[in-house]
PAZAPA-4460 file (N, C-alpha, C; in steps of 0.05 Angstrom, whole numbers, plus 32768, in hexadecimal, padded with zeros to 4 digits):
% residues 229
    n_x    n_y    n_z   ca_x   ca_y   ca_z    c_x    c_y    c_z   seq   type   mol
   804D   7E08   8043   806A   7E12   803E   8074   7E1F   8055     1      X     A
   8089   7E1C   8061   808F   7E27   806F   80AB   7E33   806F     2      X     A
   80BC   7E3A   8080   80DB   7E3C   8082   80D9   7E61   808D     3      X     A
   80F2   7E6E   808F   80F8   7E87   809A   80ED   7EA0   8082     4      X     A
   80DA   7EAD   808B   80D7   7EC1   8088   80DF   7ED7   808D     5      X     A
   80EC   7EED   807D   80F4   7F03   8089   80F4   7F1D   8076     6      X     A
   80E0   7F2F   8081   80E0   7F47   8072   80EA   7F5D   8081     7      X     A
   80F9   7F66   8063   810B   7F84   806F   80FA   7F94   8062     8      X     A
   80F1   7FAF   8072   80DE   7FBD   8070   80E6   7FDC   8081     9      X     A
   80D4   7FEF   807C   80D0   8005   808D   80B5   8006   8094    10      X     A
   80B8   8006   80B8   8097   8009   80BF   8081   801B   80B0    11      X     A
   808A   8034   80A3   8075   804B   809D   8079   8044   807C    12      X     A
   8089   8034   806B   8082   8039   8053   806A   8023   8052    13      X     A
   8059   802A   8037   8041   801F   802C   8048   8006   801F    14      X     A
   8063   800A   8013   8064   7FF0   800C   806A   7FCE   8020    15      X     A
   8076   7FE0   8025   807E   7FCB   8040   806E   7FC2   8054    16      X     A
   8058   7FD7   8057   8037   7FCC   8064   8026   7FBA   8057    17      X     A
   8033   7FBF   803D   801C   7FAA   802A   8029   7F88   8028    18      X     A
   8044   7F8C   8028   804D   7F70   8031   8042   7F5D   8050    19      X     A
   8048   7F7D   8063   803A   7F69   8082   8025   7F65   807D    20      X     A
   8013   7F73   806E   7FEC   7F6A   8070   7FEF   7F50   8065    21      X     A
   7FFB   7F4F   804D   7FF7   7F32   8040   8003   7F17   804C    22      X     A
   8012   7F22   805C   8024   7F0E   806F   8016   7F09   8083    23      X     A
   8002   7F18   8090   7FEF   7F19   80AA   7FD5   7F09   80A2    24      X     A
   7FCE   7F0A   8080   7FB6   7F0D   807E   7FBF   7EE6   8079    25      X     A
   7FCD   7EE3   8068   7FD6   7ECA   806E   7FDB   7EB6   8080    26      X     A
   7FDE   7EC5   809A   7FED   7EBD   80B6   7FFF   7EB4   80B3    27      X     A
   8013   7EBB   80A1   803A   7EBA   80A0   8049   7EBD   80B8    28      X     A
   805A   7EAD   80CD   8065   7EBB   80DD   8080   7EC5   80CA    29      X     A
   808D   7EDE   80D4   809C   7EE9   80C5   80AE   7EFC   80DF    30      X     A
   80C6   7EFF   80D2   80D8   7F13   80DE   80D7   7F33   80D6    31      X     A
   80DC   7F44   80E1   80D7   7F5A   80D9   80F0   7F6A   80D7    32      X     A
   80FC   7F75   80C2   811C   7F81   80C5   8116   7FA0   80C2    33      X     A
   8117   7FAE   80D5   8114   7FCA   80CD   812B   7FD8   80BF    34      X     A
   8128   7FE3   80AA   813F   7FF3   8097   8146   800B   809C    35      X     A
   815C   8014   809C   815D   802D   809C   8167   803D   8082    36      X     A
   8152   8046   8075   8161   8050   8059   8170   8063   8054    37      X     A
   817A   8071   8064   818A   8084   8065   81AC   807B   8066    38      X     A
   81AB   805D   8074   81B9   8051   8074   81B1   802C   8075    39      X     A
   81B2   8025   805B   81A9   800F   804F   81B6   7FF6   805A    40      X     A
   81AE   7FE2   805D   81BC   7FCE   806B   81CC   7FBE   8058    41      X     A
   81DA   7FAD   805A   81F2   7FA1   8044   81DB   7F88   803C    42      X     A
   81CB   7F82   804D   81B5   7F69   804C   81A3   7F73   8033    43      X     A
   819D   7F8F   8032   8185   7F99   8021   8196   7F9A   8009    44      X     A
   81B1   7FAC   8009   81BA   7FB0   7FEC   81C0   7F92   7FE6    45      X     A
   81C9   7F7F   7FF1   81C8   7F64   7FE2   81B6   7F57   7FDC    46      X     A
   819C   7F5C   7FEA   8184   7F4A   7FDE   8173   7F59   7FC8    47      X     A
   8176   7F78   7FC7   816F   7F84   7FB5   8182   7F95   7FA4    48      X     A
   818E   7F90   7F98   81A1   7FA2   7F8A   819E   7FAB   7F6C    49      X     A
   8181   7FAB   7F6B   817B   7FBE   7F51   8169   7FDB   7F61    50      X     A
   815A   7FD3   7F70   8153   7FEA   7F7B   8158   7FF4   7F8F    51      X     A
   8167   7FE1   7FA4   8172   7FEB   7FBB   8161   7FF4   7FD2    52      X     A
   8147   7FEB   7FCB   8125   7FF7   7FE0   811F   7FDB   7FEC    53      X     A
   810D   7FE6   7FF8   80FE   7FDB   800F   80E5   7FCE   8000    54      X     A
   80CA   7FC4   8001   80D5   7FA9   8011   80E0   7F93   8006    55      X     A
   80F6   7F85   8010   80FC   7F6B   8008   80F2   7F53   801C    56      X     A
   80E6   7F40   8013   80DF   7F27   801A   80F0   7F14   801C    57      X     A
   80FD   7F0C   8031   8114   7EEF   802B   8105   7ED7   8032    58      X     A
   810B   7EC6   8027   80F0   7EAA   8028   8107   7E93   8026    59      X     A
   8111   7E84   8041   8124   7E77   803C   813F   7E7B   8030    60      X     A
   8147   7E94   8038   8164   7EAA   802A   8158   7EA9   800D    61      X     A
   8141   7EAE   8005   8143   7EB7   7FE5   8131   7ED3   7FE9    62      X     A
   813D   7EE5   7FD9   8132   7EFF   7FDA   811F   7F03   7FC1    63      X     A
   8105   7F0B   7FC8   80F6   7F1B   7FBA   80E7   7F37   7FBA    64      X     A
   80F2   7F44   7FAD   80EC   7F5F   7FAF   80D6   7F6A   7FA2    65      X     A
   80CD   7F89   7F9E   80B2   7F92   7F99   8098   7F82   7FA7    66      X     A
   808A   7F99   7FB4   8072   7F95   7FC1   805F   7F7E   7FB2    67      X     A
   805F   7F90   7F9C   8044   7F80   7F8D   8046   7F64   7F83    68      X     A
   806B   7F5F   7F7E   8076   7F48   7F7B   8077   7F36   7F89    69      X     A
   8080   7F3B   7FAD   807E   7F29   7FB9   8062   7F1A   7FC7    70      X     A
   804C   7F33   7FC4   8030   7F29   7FCB   802B   7F15   7FB8    71      X     A
   8030   7F16   7FA0   8022   7EFF   7F8F   8041   7EE6   7F98    72      X     A
   8053   7EEC   7F99   8060   7ED4   7FA9   805F   7EC1   7FBE    73      X     A
   8051   7EDB   7FCE   8045   7ECB   7FEF   8025   7EBD   7FE5    74      X     A
   8017   7EBF   7FCC   7FFC   7EB8   7FCC   8001   7EA2   7FC2    75      X     A
   801E   7E9A   7FAE   801F   7E86   7F9B   802E   7E72   7FB3    76      X     A
   8040   7E7D   7FC3   804F   7E65   7FD3   8043   7E59   7FE9    77      X     A
   8035   7E69   7FFC   8020   7E5F   800E   8006   7E5B   8004    78      X     A
   7FFB   7E42   7FFB   7FE2   7E41   7FF3   7FCE   7E40   8009    79      X     A
   7FCD   7E3A   8021   7FC2   7E30   8035   7FBD   7E54   803E    80      X     A
   7FA5   7E57   804B   7F9C   7E71   8055   7F8F   7E82   803A    81      X     A
   7F81   7E9C   8042   7F72   7EA3   802A   7F89   7EAA   8015    82      X     A
   7F76   7EAC   7FFB   7F87   7EAE   7FE5   7F83   7ED3   7FE3    83      X     A
   7F9A   7EE3   7FD9   7FA3   7EF3   7FD9   7F98   7F02   7FBB    84      X     A
   7F95   7EEB   7FA1   7F8A   7EFB   7F8B   7F7A   7EE3   7F85    85      X     A
   7F66   7EE3   7F76   7F4E   7ED6   7F70   7F5C   7EBE   7F5A    86      X     A
   7F4E   7EAE   7F5E   7F57   7E8B   7F4A   7F52   7E92   7F2D    87      X     A
   7F3F   7E9D   7F2C   7F2C   7EA5   7F0C   7F42   7EB4   7EFD    88      X     A
   7F4E   7EAE   7EEF   7F6C   7EC0   7ED6   7F5A   7EDB   7ECE    89      X     A
   7F42   7EE0   7ED3   7F3A   7EF9   7EC8   7F35   7F0C   7EDF    90      X     A
   7F27   7F01   7EF4   7F2D   7F12   7F0C   7F49   7F13   7F13    91      X     A
   7F59   7F04   7F13   7F77   7F0E   7F19   7F84   7F1F   7F09    92      X     A
   7F7F   7F23   7EEF   7F7F   7F34   7EDF   7F80   7F4D   7EE2    93      X     A
   7F5E   7F4E   7EF3   7F53   7F69   7EF6   7F5D   7F79   7F17    94      X     A
   7F63   7F67   7F28   7F74   7F6A   7F41   7F89   7F7B   7F2F    95      X     A
   7F99   7F6A   7F26   7FB7   7F72   7F20   7FB4   7F91   7F0C    96      X     A
   7FA1   7F8E   7F00   7F9F   7FAD   7EE8   7F9B   7FC1   7F07    97      X     A
   7F86   7FC4   7F18   7F86   7FD5   7F2B   7F99   7FD6   7F3D    98      X     A
   7FA2   7FBF   7F45   7FB9   7FC8   7F58   7FD5   7FD2   7F47    99      X     A
   7FDD   7FCE   7F2A   7FE9   7FDB   7F24   7FE5   7FFD   7F21   100      X     A
   7FD3   8005   7F1D   7FBD   8021   7F18   7FC6   8024   7F3B   101      X     A
   7FC4   8021   7F40   7FC4   802F   7F61   7FDF   802E   7F68   102      X     A
   7FEE   801B   7F63   800B   8019   7F6C   8014   8032   7F60   103      X     A
   800F   8031   7F41   8025   8048   7F2E   8017   8061   7F34   104      X     A
   7FFD   8063   7F33   7FF3   807E   7F2E   7FE9   808D   7F44   105      X     A
   7FD9   807B   7F52   7FC7   808E   7F6C   7FE1   8090   7F7B   106      X     A
   7FEA   8080   7F8A   8008   8083   7F9B   801B   8091   7F96   107      X     A
   8020   8097   7F7F   8036   80AD   7F76   8027   80CD   7F79   108      X     A
   8009   80CA   7F70   8004   80DF   7F6E   7FFD   80F1   7F8D   109      X     A
   7FFA   80E6   7F9E   7FF4   80E4   7FB2   8011   80EC   7FC9   110      X     A
   8027   80DC   7FBC   8036   80DE   7FC4   8047   80FA   7FBC   111      X     A
   803D   8106   7FA7   8041   8122   7F9E   8036   8138   7FB0   112      X     A
   801C   812E   7FB1   800D   8147   7FCB   801C   8148   7FDF   113      X     A
   802E   8137   7FEE   8037   813A   8006   8053   8147   8004   114      X     A
   805F   814E   7FF2   8074   8153   7FE3   807E   816D   7FDA   115      X     A
   8060   817D   7FD4   8060   8194   7FBE   8050   81A6   7FD2   116      X     A
   804D   81C2   7FC9   803E   81D6   7FD2   803B   81EC   7FB5   117      X     A
   8029   81F9   7FC6   801F   8207   7FB3   8016   8203   7F95   118      X     A
   801B   820A   7F76   800E   8204   7F61   800D   81E5   7F5D   119      X     A
   8026   81DC   7F62   8031   81BF   7F60   801A   81AB   7F69   120      X     A
   8016   81BA   7F89   800A   81A5   7F9D   7FF1   81A5   7F98   121      X     A
   7FDF   81BC   7F86   7FCA   81BD   7F77   7FC6   81A8   7F61   122      X     A
   7FD8   81AB   7F58   7FD7   8195   7F36   7FD9   8180   7F46   123      X     A
   7FED   8172   7F56   7FEB   8153   7F69   7FCC   8155   7F78   124      X     A
   7FC2   815C   7F7D   7FA4   8156   7F92   7F91   8156   7F77   125      X     A
   7F97   8169   7F62   7F83   8163   7F4B   7F88   814D   7F3A   126      X     A
   7F9D   8140   7F41   7FAA   8124   7F38   7F9D   810E   7F43   127      X     A
   7FA3   8113   7F62   7F93   80FD   7F77   7F78   80FF   7F6C   128      X     A
   7F6A   810B   7F6E   7F4B   810D   7F64   7F42   80FC   7F4D   129      X     A
   7F53   810B   7F3B   7F51   80F8   7F21   7F4E   80D8   7F22   130      X     A
   7F67   80D6   7F2E   7F6C   80BA   7F32   7F5B   80AB   7F3E   131      X     A
   7F4F   80BE   7F59   7F37   80AC   7F6C   7F1F   80A6   7F61   132      X     A
   7F1B   80BD   7F46   7F08   80BD   7F3E   7EFF   80A2   7F1E   133      X     A
   7F1A   809F   7F1C   7F23   8083   7F05   7F26   806D   7F1D   134      X     A
   7F23   806D   7F31   7F24   805C   7F43   7F0D   804D   7F4A   135      X     A
   7EF9   8062   7F4E   7EE2   805B   7F5A   7ECE   804E   7F3F   136      X     A
   7ED2   8060   7F29   7EC6   8056   7F13   7ECE   8041   7F0C   137      X     A
   7EE6   8037   7F10   7EF7   801F   7F0C   7EE7   8002   7F18   138      X     A
   7EE3   8010   7F30   7EDE   7FF4   7F48   7EBF   7FF2   7F42   139      X     A
   7EB1   800A   7F3B   7E92   8000   7F35   7E8E   7FF6   7F1F   140      X     A
   7E9A   7FF9   7F05   7E96   7FE8   7EF8   7EA5   7FCC   7EF4   141      X     A
   7EBE   7FC7   7F03   7EC4   7FAD   7F09   7EC3   7F9E   7F12   142      X     A
   7EB3   7FA6   7F2E   7EA9   7F9C   7F43   7E87   7FA4   7F48   143      X     A
   7E71   7F9B   7F34   7E5A   7FA7   7F37   7E4D   7FA8   7F57   144      X     A
   7E58   7F8B   7F5D   7E48   7F88   7F76   7E53   7F98   7F8C   145      X     A
   7E65   7FB0   7F86   7E72   7FC2   7F9E   7E79   7FBD   7FB7   146      X     A
   7E85   7FA6   7FBA   7E8A   7F98   7FD2   7EAA   7FA9   7FD8   147      X     A
   7EB3   7FAC   7FF0   7EC9   7FB8   7FF9   7ED9   7FA5   7FF4   148      X     A
   7ED0   7F89   7FF8   7EF3   7F71   7FF8   7EED   7F67   7FDF   149      X     A
   7EFB   7F70   7FCE   7EFE   7F64   7FB0   7EFD   7F46   7FB5   150      X     A
   7F07   7F3A   7FC6   7F0F   7F22   7FC6   7F03   7F0F   7FDA   151      X     A
   7EE2   7F1A   7FE2   7ED2   7F0F   7FE9   7ED2   7F11   8007   152      X     A
   7EDC   7EFB   8019   7EDD   7F01   8035   7EF9   7F14   8044   153      X     A
   7F0D   7F0E   8036   7F28   7F16   8045   7F2A   7F2D   8033   154      X     A
   7F46   7F37   8039   7F57   7F41   8028   7F64   7F3B   8015   155      X     A
   7F65   7F45   7FFC   7F70   7F39   7FEA   7F8D   7F50   7FE2   156      X     A
   7F94   7F4F   7FC9   7FAA   7F59   7FC3   7FA3   7F76   7FBA   157      X     A
   7F84   7F7D   7FAD   7F83   7F97   7FAF   7F79   7FA6   7FC8   158      X     A
   7F66   7F94   7FD4   7F65   7FA4   7FF3   7F7E   7FAD   8003   159      X     A
   7F96   7F9C   7FFF   7FB0   7FA3   8009   7FC0   7FB8   7FFE   160      X     A
   7FBA   7FBD   7FE3   7FC4   7FD4   7FDC   7FB8   7FEA   7FE0   161      X     A
   7F9F   7FE9   7FDB   7F88   8008   7FE9   7F93   8007   7FFC   162      X     A
   7F91   7FF7   800F   7F9C   8000   802F   7FB9   800E   8037   163      X     A
   7FC7   8005   802B   7FE4   8011   8024   7FE4   8029   8023   164      X     A
   7FCF   8033   800C   7FD4   8048   8004   7FBF   805D   800A   165      X     A
   7FA2   8053   8016   7F95   8068   801E   7F8D   8061   8037   166      X     A
   7F9B   8052   804D   7F92   804A   8060   7F96   805C   8077   167      X     A
   7FB0   8067   806F   7FB7   8088   807F   7FAB   809B   8076   168      X     A
   7F95   80A2   8065   7F8C   80BA   805C   7F84   80C9   8073   169      X     A
   7F7E   80CC   8082   7F75   80D7   80A0   7F92   80E5   80AC   170      X     A
   7FA1   80D7   80AC   7FBD   80EA   80B3   7FCD   80FE   8098   171      X     A
   7FC7   80EF   8085   7FCB   8106   806F   7FBE   811A   8067   172      X     A
   7FA1   811E   806E   7F8D   8129   806E   7F96   814B   807E   173      X     A
   7F9D   8136   8099   7FA0   8149   80B0   7FBC   815B   80AD   174      X     A
   7FCE   8148   80A0   7FED   815E   809B   7FE7   816E   8084   175      X     A
   7FD3   8163   8070   7FD8   817B   805C   7FBC   818E   805F   176      X     A
   7FA7   8190   806D   7F92   8196   806B   7F7E   8197   8054   177      X     A
   7F84   817F   8044   7F78   8175   8028   7F67   815F   802D   178      X     A
   7F49   815E   8021   7F41   8147   8020   7F48   8136   800E   179      X     A
   7F48   811B   800F   7F4B   8103   7FF7   7F2E   80F9   7FF6   180      X     A
   7F2F   80E7   800F   7F10   80D9   8009   7EF3   80EB   800F   181      X     A
   7EE3   80EB   7FFF   7ECE   80FB   8000   7EBB   80E2   7FFA   182      X     A
   7EAC   80E1   800C   7E9C   80CB   8009   7E82   80D0   7FF8   183      X     A
   7E7D   80EC   7FEC   7E69   80F7   7FD8   7E74   80EE   7FBE   184      X     A
   7E90   80F7   7FB6   7E9E   80EE   7F9F   7EA8   80D3   7F99   185      X     A
   7EAC   80C7   7FB1   7EB5   80AA   7FB1   7EB2   8095   7FC0   186      X     A
   7E91   8092   7FBE   7E80   8084   7FCB   7E8D   8066   7FCF   187      X     A
   7E96   805B   7FBC   7EA1   803E   7FBB   7EBA   8047   7FCC   188      X     A
   7ECC   804B   7FC2   7EEA   8050   7FCC   7EEB   8057   7FE3   189      X     A
   7ED7   8067   7FF0   7ED6   8071   800B   7ECF   805D   801E   190      X     A
   7EB4   8053   8015   7EB1   8042   8026   7EC0   8025   802A   191      X     A
   7ED5   8020   8014   7EE6   8003   8014   7EF8   8006   8028   192      X     A
   7F06   8026   8026   7F22   8029   8034   7F14   802A   8051   193      X     A
   7EF5   8031   8058   7EF2   8036   8077   7EEB   8012   8081   194      X     A
   7EE2   800B   806A   7EDC   7FEA   8078   7EFB   7FDF   807F   195      X     A
   7F14   7FDD   8067   7F2B   7FD3   8069   7F39   7FE3   8089   196      X     A
   7F32   7FF6   8087   7F42   8001   809F   7F3A   7FFC   80BE   197      X     A
   7F21   7FF3   80B9   7F13   7FEA   80D2   7F15   7FCC   80D8   198      X     A
   7F2C   7FBD   80CA   7F2C   7FA7   80D1   7F47   7FA0   80E2   199      X     A
   7F3B   7F8A   80F4   7F52   7F8C   810C   7F6C   7F86   8100   200      X     A
   7F6F   7F74   80EB   7F90   7F75   80DF   7F97   7F90   80DF   201      X     A
   7F8F   7F9C   80D0   7F95   7FB2   80C5   7F98   7FC6   80DA   202      X     A
   7F88   7FC9   80F0   7F8B   7FD6   810C   7FA5   7FD1   8114   203      X     A
   7FA7   7FBA   810F   7FC7   7FA5   811F   7FE0   7FB8   8112   204      X     A
   7FD9   7FB4   80F9   7FF1   7FB3   80E5   7FF5   7FDA   80E0   205      X     A
   7FE5   7FE9   80E1   7FE7   8005   80DA   7FF1   8019   80F2   206      X     A
   8001   801F   80E4   8012   8032   80FD   7FFF   8047   8110   207      X     A
   7FFF   8057   8121   7FEC   8064   8136   7FEA   8084   8123   208      X     A
   7FD0   808C   8123   7FD1   80AB   8115   7FE1   80BA   8119   209      X     A
   7FE4   80BA   8136   7FF4   80D2   813C   8019   80CD   8134   210      X     A
   801D   80AF   8137   803D   80AA   8125   803E   80B2   8104   211      X     A
   8028   80AD   80FC   8024   80B3   80DE   8024   80C6   80D9   212      X     A
   800F   80E0   80EA   8014   80FA   80DE   802F   8105   80E6   213      X     A
   8036   8100   80F9   805D   8103   8101   8067   80FF   80EC   214      X     A
   8067   80E7   80DA   8077   80DE   80C3   8073   80F2   80AF   215      X     A
   8053   80F3   80A7   8050   8104   8095   805D   8123   8097   216      X     A
   8058   8131   80AA   8063   8147   80B3   807C   8149   80AE   217      X     A
   808E   8138   80B2   80AA   8136   80AE   80B4   812D   8090   218      X     A
   80A2   811F   8081   80AF   811E   8068   80A5   8134   8051   219      X     A
   8092   8143   805F   8082   815F   8051   809E   816E   8057   220      X     A
   80A8   8173   8066   80B8   8188   8070   80D2   8186   8068   221      X     A
   80D6   8168   805E   80EF   8164   8059   80F1   816C   8039   222      X     A
   80E0   815D   802A   80D9   815B   800E   80D6   8183   8003   223      X     A
   80CA   8196   8015   80C6   81B0   800C   80E4   81B7   8011   224      X     A
   80EA   81B1   8029   8108   81C3   8030   811A   81B6   800E   225      X     A
   811C   819D   800E   812C   819B   7FF9   8122   81A2   7FE0   226      X     A
   810E   81AF   7FD9   8101   81B5   7FC4   810F   81D0   7FC0   227      X     A
   810B   81DF   7FDB   811B   81FD   7FD8   8134   81FD   7FD8   228      X     A
   8141   81EA   7FE2   815C   81EE   7FE0   8167   81F5   7FC8   229      X     A
***
């Protein structure tokens, strides 16, 4: 399956990064269009009129929006290359469940920590740890083998989602002075993330640490300013 593949995204967006990782795992050539979210392109608004957000994958002129939907589309369209979701329906359902949990709950809780301070931030930190505990127990229960790579050898959908949310944890911890990944509390999740960020493909795709620290500082300062205004 070939054709022109264009990804409209933002280099720092974890949602864009997910789609980039999926394309790289599959070995699909693509063109990346960096969007300015303060001045959205006419193409982005046309391709994603509902949410007006990145990422949007355009395959042969047809747009697909929402990172998890795009990754499933990639897996179903390009059959060659590693599978991003398991073939077995039950295993696939488990992956979708945990990907949804991470996407909706852990991701939002972590964003909340960056955007707040004081008591609100303390509550958000507590929530992140609660979600990490649920993830640790859930992964140990769902995958008794304890392998960090849920799909066998290569990165699958769940690995990609975890990487997009927790792959930059060192930069987040440096900016916030708060430790999220504790190997004593969350041994499975910590070793999983550690194994993922060591993969050459991930190292190549992830922005440099210092650049991420700068972006998190900027986002945090801007969020706190607008909250105080």
